[in-house]
N, C-alpha and C positions, 0 to 999 in steps of 0.2 A: 547328669551326663555319664557317670560311671555305670549306672544301670543299663543305659542304651549301649555303651561300649561292650559290656559283658554279653548282652544279648546278641550283638552283631558278631563279636569274636567267636561265639559258639557256632555261628553259621558258616565260618570260613571253610571253604572246600565243598560246600553244599550248594545245590541248585536253589536259587532265590529269584524273586522278581523285585527290582527296585522301581518304585513308582513315584511320580510327582504329578500333582494335579492342582488346578486353580480352585478346586472344590474340596481341598483338604485330603481326606482319605477316600473320596468317592472315585471309583474307577470305571463306572458304567455311565453311559450317556455321551452326548456330543458336546463336550466342553474341552478346553485346552488341558491336555494331559500327555504323559509319556510313561511307558512301562518297558523295562528291559529285563529279559530273563536270561540267566546264565549262572555260571559258577562264581561264587563270591571269593575274591582274593584280598589279601591284606599285605601292605608294605609300609612299615614305619608309621603306623597309625592312620594311614589312608586306606580306604577300601575301594574296590572296583569290581564291576562286572564288565567283562570284555567279550563281545561276540565276534567282532572283526574290527578292522581299522576304521570303519564308519559307524559302528554301533557299540557304544560303551557309555559307562557312567563312572564317575569318581565322586566320593563323598567322605566326610569325616563323621565321627559319632555325634558332633554337635548339630549336624544337618538332619539327624534322624528324628522324625515326628512320632513314628509308631512302628513297632515290629509286630506284624500280625501273623501268627502261625495258624490261624483258624480259617484260611481261605482254601477252597477246594482245589485250586491250582498249585498250592504249595505256600511257602512262607513269602509274605510280601513285606518289604522294607519300604515304608513311606518316608520320603525325605522332603525337606523344604529347601527351595533355592530362592534366595533373596536377590533378585535382579533389579537394580535401580533403573527407573525409567530415564531415558535420555531426554534431555531438555531441548 
């Protein structure tokens, strides 16, 4: 977790894309996924990308699956969201 935190901390103030996908780190294709691009902010160990009141994401370093700096559109932070199914 320390490695992910350091990687994410170095991106604060920079434009990034935060992505989540049912296919891991796959961002192309027609499957459930979301990508939000904006400036990465940090507050007390929580990170966020805020575009407006309706388009935002919050995450912690433990949610980070991969920080990929090798994407043509810029750095992509892939996160995992564990949402339990409703019974």
